[in-house]
N, C-alpha and C positions, 0 to 999 in steps of 0.2 A: 648608504647602509652607515652608521658610527663605527667608529673606530673601537675594537675590544683593546680595553687597556691594559697593558702587566700586571699582574699583579708580584709585590713583592714575592721572591723565593725560599726570604728569614718568616715569612706569615705561614699558618699552619691553624687549621680545628681541630678541637674536642669536641666534639654531642658531648655536653655538662647532662650528664642523666639527674643527677640531685634538681635542676633546678627545669629539668624537662616533667620531670615525679609528680614537681608543685605546682604548677600550672595547669598538670591536667587534669592533677586534684581539685585546685579549684574551681575549673570549666566543666566538672563531673560535678561539683557539687551547686554550681552557679546552675546546667545545667535543672536537677534532681530540683531546685527551691524552686525556680522559672518552672517547669510543668506540673509541680504544688498545687502553684497558686492559679497556672491558668485551669484547671482541672477544677481546683476547688472556688473560682467565677464561674464558670460554663453551671456548675449543680449549682451555685449560690442566685445566676439567671433564672433556671430551669426552676428553683423551686417558686422564684417569685411569679414567673412569668404565671405555673401555676396555681399560684394562691391571688395572683389577681383574675386568673377566667374562675376561676371557684367562688370569687365576692361575688364576681357577674351573677350567675346564676343564683347564687345564694340571693341576690339583694331580690331580682327579680322573682325567685319562686315565694319568696316572702312577701314581694307585695302585687303578686297575682291572687295570694290569697286572700292577700288584705280587702281588696279590690272585689275580690266574687263576695266577703262578706259581705262588704256596703252596698252592694248589689243588690241582693237576697234583702237583704236587711231595707232597705229602700223600697222594692217590689212586696216584701212579707205585712208594711207599713201601711198599703194601701189594703192587701188583699190577707190578712192575717191567715186566714185556712188552705192557701196554696202548696201543693205537695216541695218539702223541703226535706233538707236535713237537718235543718236547725230545728229548735228548738221554745216554742211560747213560753218564755219562765211568765211574765205578768200581760197587764193590760192595767195599765194606771186611767184611771179616768178622769175626766176632767178637774174633778172638786178637788186631785190631786192627793188624794189617801192614798195610801201606797202597802198594798198585802205584808200581811206578816212575815211572809214565806222568803220576802225578800233578804238577801241577805248584805251586811255593811258595804258593801264592793257596791254591790248591785244598787243599794241607795245614793250612796257618793256617785254612781256613775248615771242616774234615772235623775239628782241633783245637777250636775255640773251642767248635763242636757238640753237642762230646760233653762239654761240660760242661754248656749250656742252649743252648734253640734259637736258631737263627740265622736272622738273615732276606735274600730274594737280594740278591748281592754282584756288583756291575758288575765287568768286568773289560775294558781295550781301549777306544777311544774310537768313535763316532759310528757309521755299520752295522754294522761291525764289531769290535764289540764282543760281547759277551755273557754274560748273568744265569748265576749258576749256585747252587746250592740244595743244603741237606746235612739229608739226615736220616732220620732214625732207619728200621729199619726191626721188622716186629711177631717177624721168627722171628729178629733178631738183627744183631745189625750198621749198615753208616750206609753210605748211597745217594747217590750224586752227583750234582744231574741239572748237563743245559746248555742254555740256550735262546738265541740269536743275539735281539740287542739290536736290529738292522735296522727290526722290525713299529712299535720305540713309535717311536724315531727319526722316525720315517717320516710316523708319524701325528703327530709334534711339528712337523714340519716344516707339515704341512697346513695345522696350525692358528695359525702363527705368525704373525701379520699381518706387512708388510714394517718399520711403524711399531714394533715390540717386542723388544726385546732376549734373551736367550733363555739360561741358563745352566746346567748339567745337569750335578753332582758327583759323585764316586762317594766320602764320608771310608773311610779305607781303616784297620785297623788298629795303626798308628802315630803317627796323627792329623793325617796331615796329607790332602791333596785332586786326587783321579783328578777334573781334567776331562774328562767322557765326552762333554759336544754344548756348541756355543756357535751358536748359532742369531743372523744380523743385529748384530755386533760390532762395535762401535764403540769400542772403545780405549780403554775408562776402563769404570772397574768400580765407577767412586764414589758412582753412583746406583743400583745394583744395591739391590736391598729381598729379602729371604732368606724362601719361603715355606717355611711347618709343614707336615713332609710324614710319615703316619708311619711311613713307614720313614726311622726314626731315622740313619742311615747315608747315607740319598743327600738333595740339600738340591737342593733348585729356589730361582731368584735371577734376573727378568725386572726390566727399566726402561722407558722409552723410548728410543726408536732415532730417534726424529725430529728434526732438526735444527732446526726453526722454523718456522713458517708466516712465512708472505707479507703472510698476511692479513688480520691486524692495521694493520700497518703498509697498506697498500694503502685498506683502513677510515676509516682517519685522515686521508691523502692525501684523500682524496673528502670528506670532511668539510670539510677546511681546504679546500680546494678551489671546495666552496657557500658555504661564507662569503665567499670574498674575493669570487666573480664578481659579488654586488651591490653590492660595497663598490666594484670598481671601474667600476662603472654610477655610481658618488652619484659619484664621484669628478670626472669626466669632465662633471656638470655644471657652470653657471657661476657665477658668484659668488654668495655669502650671500643669504639673501631676511630682510630686517626687517620687521616688522610696527607695526603700532601697536597701542595699548591704548585701547578707548573706555571710556567711561563708559557705564554703562545704569543709567538711571533711571526706576524704572517708580512710578508711585504705584498702578496695579494691583496688587503683587503686596504693595500693604501692604492692599488692599480682596480682602477674598473675595467680597466680591458683584459684581465686576467681570467681567463673560462675556465677556468679549474676552479671546483666548488668545495670550500672549506669544508672539513669536516669535523664538527667540535665533539666529537668521542670524548675528547680529552679538557675538556673545560672541567676548571680548578672547582672539585664538588664543594669547595667554600659555600659559595653563590647561592646555589640550591639548597646543601645543608641551610644557611643562614639566613633562606628565601621561607625555608617552610617553618622553622624553628618561631617565625614573627607573625604566620599565616595562618599554621594549622596544629587542631587539637592535638595529633597524633604524630609522635616522635617519626622523624624520616630520617633512614640512616643512607650511609655512602651511595652503597650496594644498589638501592631499593632509584638512587639517581641515574647511578652506572644504567639499573636492568632496563630504564624506558629511552636515554640515553640511544644507546647502542644493544639492543639483544644481543650480538654477537660477543660482549664482551661478561665476563664470570671474574665475581668477587668473591674472597675465600674471606668469612667468617673467622676461620681461623691464621690468617694474618693480616696483619696492617697493610694492605696492598693498595699502591697509586695508580691513578689512572694514566698516568706518564709511562708508567712499566707494560701498556697493552703493546702489542704484538704490532711492527711494521704492517705486517699486512691488515691490522683490524685498525691499522689508522693510516691515514695520507692523504696529511694535507699538503699541498703543493712545494711550503715554502720548509725550512729548516724549523727541526719541532726539539726542545732542550728536554731534556731528561732530568730531574736532579735527584737526590738520595733523600729519602724519606723523613719529614722532616716534621712536628706538628705545629705547624703554621694557624693565623688566623686573622680576615681580612675583613677588610673595614664593609659597616650596612654599605654605606655606599657603592662600595666595587662592589657589591657583592649583586646588591640589583642592579644595576648598571650592565652587568655580563648578563644577569638574567633577564632583562629584556631582550637585551638581542641575542638569547639563546632562542627563545621562544620565537622572534622574530622566524630566525633562519630553521626552525621543525618545522614551520603551517609549510603544508602540503602543495603542493601547486595546484593549480584549477586545471581541471579534467575538460577534457576534451568531451563534452553527453553528445557532440555530431560525429563523432567519427565511431568505427565498430572497432569491437575487439579484434575482427580477422575480416580480412578484405574479402570475404566469401560470406559473411555475415548476412540476410536478410534481415531487412531494416523494416521495423512495425510505428507505425506512430500509432499508443491505442487510444489517443483521442477519436483519433478521425478514423483508425480500420476497424477496431472491436466494435468502438463505441459509436455511434453515426451521432449528432443530433434528433433528438425524438425528444417529445414528451412524455411524461409520466404521471399521471392523476392514481390519487389516492381515495377510493371509492368513499365517500361518508353519508350514513344511512337519512336520508329524506324525511326530511321535519316533516309529518304527518296533514299538515294544514286541515285537511278535509275533513277530523274529529271535533273541531270547532263546529259548530253547527250550530243553528239558529238561535233552537232551546234550550240547547244543553251539548252535554262534550259525548260524545260516540261513534267508536271503534273496534277492531277486532281487536283480538286480544294480542295478534302480531303489530297492528301500533301501538299499542297500550302497553311496552312492557314496562319494568318497573320502575325505572329512573324517569321515566316519565311520567307516571303516575304519582311517584312522589313530587316531581315538580308542581304538580297543577295541585296540589295538596300546598306547599309552601306555595301557590299562588293564590289560592285560594285561601289561605291561612291570614295571607298580607292582606287580603279583598278584607275579609272582614276584619281585621283591626284597623285600618282605614276608615270602617266603618263603624269604632269604637264598637266596634263586638268583641265579648272573652267568653259565647260558648256557644257551643257544637252541636245538635244530634248527627248521628254519622249511625248510620242502615243499610244491610244491606238486600237483593234477594237470593231467590234461589241456583242463581246458576256458579258454577264449581268454581272460578275463576270469581267471586265475590266477596265471599272469605280474604281472599289474599289481600284484594286491594283495598279492601276497609280495614286493615292491618297496617297496609302503607298512609291510608290518607287519614289513618287517628295519628299515628308516628308525624305524619310533615305540621299533626294541626299543634301536636306537643310543641315540636320545635316553633312553631310560631308563638306562643304562650295563651293560646285557647285551652277551653278546658273544654274535653269530649267526653258528651253523653253518648255511651257506647249502648244502643239497642237492640246490636246482633240483628237476624234474619228476622225480616219483617217484612211489610207491605209499603209504597210507597203513601198510601195515606197511613199508616199507623206514626212512621217515621215523622209526615207532618205533622200529624195529631201533637205528636210528646213536640216539633220543632214551638210548638202555641205556648208550651209550657217554658221554654227555653230561651225567650227574647224573638222567635219564629222563624231560629236558625236551624237550617238543617241542612245535611247532604244525605241521598244514596245514592249504594252502589245500583243500578242498574242498567238494561240494556231494553228494557220493558219489554213487547214483545219482538224483536230480533231473537234470529236464530243462538246459539246456543255460542258457538264461534263469536261472537261479539259480547264489548260489554261497554258502560259506561257512568259517565254521574249527570245526576239532576240536584240543585240546592236551591234553596229556598235562605234568601238573607234579608233578615226586617220582614218577614211571610210577605217577600215579596223573589219571583222567577225572575229569573234572568235575561235581562235584554241581549239582540246582537251585538249594540255597544260593550254592555257587560263582558262577556262570552271572547270580544277580541279585543278587551285588554289582559284579561286570564291569562291568554297564548300570549299577550307581547309579553307580560311578567314574567310566564315560562323562557321565551328566548332571551329577555334581557336575565333574568334569575333578581330579580328584585325580588326579596324579600325580608320579612320582618325576624330578626331574635327573639326568643323570651322562652322560656318554660315553663308547660304547662301539662294537664294532669288528665284522666284517664279514671270518670265513674259510669259502671255497666248500672244502666235501671233497665226494667222492662215493663212496658207501658201496654202489653197487651192486653192482659186482664182489664185497666183501665177504658182502652178502646171500648173493647169488648160488653165493657157494664153501659160504655154513654149510648152506644148502639140497640141497647135491649128497654134502657128507661127511655131512650128515644121516642122506637116505634113499638108499637103496641098492639098484636092481633087477636083481632075478636075469635076467630076460624082458625084453623089448620089449614093450609095450602101444600097441596102435593107440589113439591119441584123436581126439578131436572137439573144440574149444575154440570161445569164441565173445566178445574180450575187451568189446565195444561198443563201439570206441574214446575205450577207459578209457585209461586211463596204465599197466596190467597188459599190452596186449598184450605188448612185446620183451622184457619178463622173465617171461613166464609159457613165451615161443620158449623164450628160454636155459634156463631150469632142464626144462622136458618134455626137449627134447632132448640135453642133457645127461645127464640119464636112462636115454638110450636109446629113448627114445618116440618113434615114430613120427605124428606132429602133422598130421592136417586143421583152419585155422585160416581161423578169419571174424572182419573187421574189428579185427582188430593193430594197425593205422595208427592211433596218435592223433591224435585227428578231436576240438576242444573242441566243435563244432558238433553233434555226437552224428547226424550225416543219418538215423538209423535208431530215430532217438527216443529217449528218453532211454535211461540204462545201467542198467538193471533190470531182472534175471532171476528176479526175482520174477516176473513177469508174465509169464504163460502164452502174451499172444503175440509177446512180444520172444523166445521159446524155440523157435518154430514153423521157424526157419532152420537151427536149429542140431542140431532132432530133425529136420527131411531129413537135415542132410549127414553125421548119424550111421547115416539106416542105407543114404544113396545109397555112401559112404565106407567101411563095415562094420565104421566102431570098435567099439571093447568100451565105451566108454562117453564120456562129455562132460562138456564142465565147464564154468557161464559166469559172469564175471567182472562183479562191478558197475566201478562209476567209478573209482575209486582203493584197488580187488582188496582192499576188506577181510573180503569177502563171496562165497559159492560157491553153485550148483547146480549139483547136478550130476542128470544124463541116463543111465539105461542102454543097452542097445545097440538097444533098439528106441525108443528117443526116448522113452522116457516119465520122467516127471521123478519124482524120490525124494524122498519124504517129509521132510522137515527131520525128524521125530521117529523118523525109523526111523537118518537119522545121524547122529543125537545117541545113539544109544541103540547102534548101531556102533561109534562117535568113544569112547565110554565102557566100552564093551568092550574097544576095543584098552588102553585106560589104565591098566583091572581089572586085563587080565592082566598085569603088571609093576609094580603099585601097589596089589596086594588091599586091600580095606576103604578107601578113602581115598573122600573125597567127591567127589561128583559135580554141579556146577552148573549149575541151567537152570531158563528161568523161564517166566511163569506161564501163557504160553500154549501149551506144551508137553501134548501128550498125558498125559494117566495111566500111560500103557502106558511112558512113561520111566521115569516113579517105580519102575516094579513089575519093568522089565526091570534096575534098576542094582540094585533088593535082591537081586535072584535073581543075577545075576553076583557077588555079594561089597563093593555098594559102597555108599557111604550117600547117599541122595539127600538134596539142597539146590533149595530154591522158589527163587525170588527175583523180585523188581521185574521188570520187564520195561524196557530199556534196557543198553544197552553201560557205563555205568558201574557200574551195579549188578551185572551180572556181575561188569568186573574188579574191584572193594572183594571183594565177597566170595569170588572166588579167591586174590585179595592177603592176605585177613582169616589171620591165624594163628593164628584159635581153629579154622578149616576147613583140614584137610589134603589140598585142596583139586587133582585130577590134570587133570582137562577141567573146562570152562564152554563150552554149548553155548546159543545164541539162538535160538529159532525162525526170525526172519529171515533166518539163515544165518548166522551170525558164531561162529566155532567156536575157543575157546582151548584150546591146549593144555599143561602145565606138566607133563606126567612127564617130567623130565630130559635133557627133548629140545626143537628146535626152540630160539624164540626169544620164550616165553608170550606171541604178540601174538596176536589175532584177526586170520589171515593165510586167506585163500583159497587159494592157492596150497601152501603149506605142509598145509593140509587134503586138498587133493587130490589131493599129492603121499602123505601118507600112506596114507589110501586106497589107492593101487594097491600098499604097501606093503605092506598086510595084506594086499589079494587077491592078491600074486605069494606070501609066505609061507603060505597057506593055503590055496591053491590052489581058489578059491572065483570062482566068478565073480560080477559084484554082483549079478544076479539072485539066484542061490544063495543067498546072503547074506542078502537082503530076503528070498526068504520063508522065512528061519529065524525071522525074525520076528512078533510078534502081527501085523495086519493091521488096518488100521484105515480109517474111513470120516470124512471130517474135509472143513471146510472152508477156504476160504483166512482171510486177514483179511477182515473185510466191514466200508466202513466209511461206518457212518448218519448224516447229517446231521441235527443241532436245527432245530428252527425258531425257535420264542419259548420251549421248552423249557427251563427254568434247569434244568442237567447239576447241580448240587447239591442240587436238592430233587431230584430222578429218582433218581437212586443211591441217595440217601436213603429213598424212596416202595418206590425195589425193596428193596435192605435189610429194609425192613419187612415188608415179603411173605416175601421169600425165608427168613425166619428162621423161618416156621412150617412150612415141608416138614417132611416125615418124615423123606423118602429120600436127602436132599442134606445135602452136606458146606458149610458157606460159609466159603473164604476170601476177605478184604476185601488180601490182601500188595498187591493192587495192581489198584485194581478192585474187579468183586466176582463170583467164579468158586465154582461150585457143581458141586460134586463130584459122579456117580452110581454107582452099580454097573456099568453097558453102561457110562458114559463123563463127558463133561463139557460146561460153556459158560463163556465167560464175557463179562463185558461194562465198560470200561476206557471211561474219559473221554480223547479224546483232550489229546494234548501240543501240540499243532499248527494246531487250528482249532476247529468250535463242531461238533464233532459227537463219536461214538462209535464204539470199535473194539467186534466182534465176533468170535470162534470158538467151533465146536462141531466134538466128537469124540468120534465112538460104534464099537463094536465092529458092528455093520449097520446099513444105512440105514435101516429101522426108528425103531431104536434113537436115531436122531441125527434124524429127524422128529421122538419124541418129545419131546427136549429141547431142540429146537426151539420149539415150542408149550408147553412146561413156559415160557420166557420169553418168549414173545408173552405170554401169560396175565398173568407178575407184569409186564408191562410196561402194559397195554392201560388198566387205571385213572388209567395215567398220563400214555400218548401212544395214543394208538391210530395214530397214524400209523408213528411207529416200532415199536409192536405188527407191524405188515404186513410192513416189510419183513423184518425178521427170519424171517418165515415161507416169504417170497419167495427 
């Protein structure tokens, strides 16, 4: 330990109050100025961040509108009569004669377009402004279109913060500037920052419109006040305190063997005072130092008291202690710091032995070992619902589809559309109680992805897809089709195509990775209901009224079915046509026989010629004859194929693997080419639109029927299929019973759903195929599952896309042959799963 140097007894210390006051004021002022600078810098950074964010949003918004107008102009130039919010101002013929109605700006735009393609240009200001485009037409000549600028102005005004000024202008052909819009004008353009846009003739500039916040000033004043308060308190104290320096000499410091511990209570206060005056902001008095060194010592402000006058009971130095007369003295800085260093070393508390108890009879506890033994804690996280991402769509319970997940799915779909360079999407929803809320989330997710959303409200899926044809073939329908009320989902089109399983897997991965595309889109509410009904009315014309019964099962098809059938002249007996998303009579699934009993009874009671049952979103239909009997989908597909082949001989007819052999046979007899594909709406749509197939019709055993015979709108539409059937019966003069009787009669099973226990479906199918290839009387097909065709009929088993079970179906010309085919399947399965084989026979 270093030796404590004795201090000169003739030196003392006087606290220089004026000097301390000056130092304190300087530090307080500097602190106040520093706070002002830091707060001002922080506010400036926040303002700049806000300005940068807004600049990006405004730029994206303007670019989005520009792209939208250009895309519409391109489409309208090819088909000027398409529905649009654009106004066709003029069509300039090939000879170049300009209509007199065009103003100078339009004529100038036209002249420049003849030389090179031009971009949209603005004339007028504010909400009264218009955007004009000129486009060459494929047939020759030019078309000039005009859009109102008001939607863009409204959107810019809604996103511009109150503290930001925006200036939007159009550069005219003569080089001058037309100020189109200014928001939150400050009257000073000196700080406007130009933002580059792809539209070179448009100019966007922004600047902060904030006159300056008072927060930095208030923060500085509070800091200044905080520094002055202790100064005032100090100033109110009495005359300065002086102290004496005591000479401390202790032979024990030179004798390391001396066991007595020196007490530094009488350390010269000059050291402590001098140290604090050099490093602390607030002045420190001798009394303060003494209080910290020896709490038992008491100093009076009314007396100049030396630490050397403390009583012997309070001071226990092992060597001689000298006391001198109180004299104001001053210690050198080096002596003061050396003495203070020694003081700090001596005052450090000795290490505490934590291993010893405070009392000999105390019980020792090791908290880690006694109270918290080693154990693992896991925090439960919601399991991601992989099962909702199915082969053809997304579907699950409302517990699976939380708002956050639906929003993420919307963002993933939005990114998918953007990756496909698509910028407008139709969004509709069915009658379920949860559908309107989900649609709202999807619309907002699309807006955040930079898409234009065409909101068509509560509709059927066929109406949604009909509207999609007017918007680049893009649509999302919120529906769970025929599933119960507590389920919901999404089905969609991208450029007229349904998603493939790989597409849906990509959407799921995008949701998991949160790989989205940012943007700022818009929402437009448009109704296509009347256009759709007009299409049906103009396409199908009946010469006689039919008496029919319909059941729309409280789905969204009710009002449209009633309107369409009545417009066609039918007498309608209706059941459950009011939309009710709770589906009080059960799931809106017409493929279940128990769901058709009420309709069957109504047909008989009402004397209807036939009946139609529609599922929850109206894209499927089940047909019943005048006796209330269900018409087989095989017979309907065959009949619809005949209808289309009569006017389009030699065309392809698409059907899925669950259809009877009779379909293929009858299509060939009627002069068509049968094409069998995998089960699923997606695969039928892909085959129907595949240029390799010259297909005019596609039908699925589940009740989806597509007409593409240059009539209708090319989508699976239960209502349109029903009208086409009525039209054919009207033209042929036959009843439905007569038409069905002319077709081969079959004996078949419905779709059978066979649950799997612990059997691995892949192993099961492999073992079944290995046995099936040994059959000499069957033709095997593995397009979708395993299908075996015999002379008398067929059977098929397929792994389910929605659960741990397989689906099976069997068809034959007689009941006995049907039994034999089922027995063959049971025999092939028995070696792998006896229980499943028994279910096949039952």
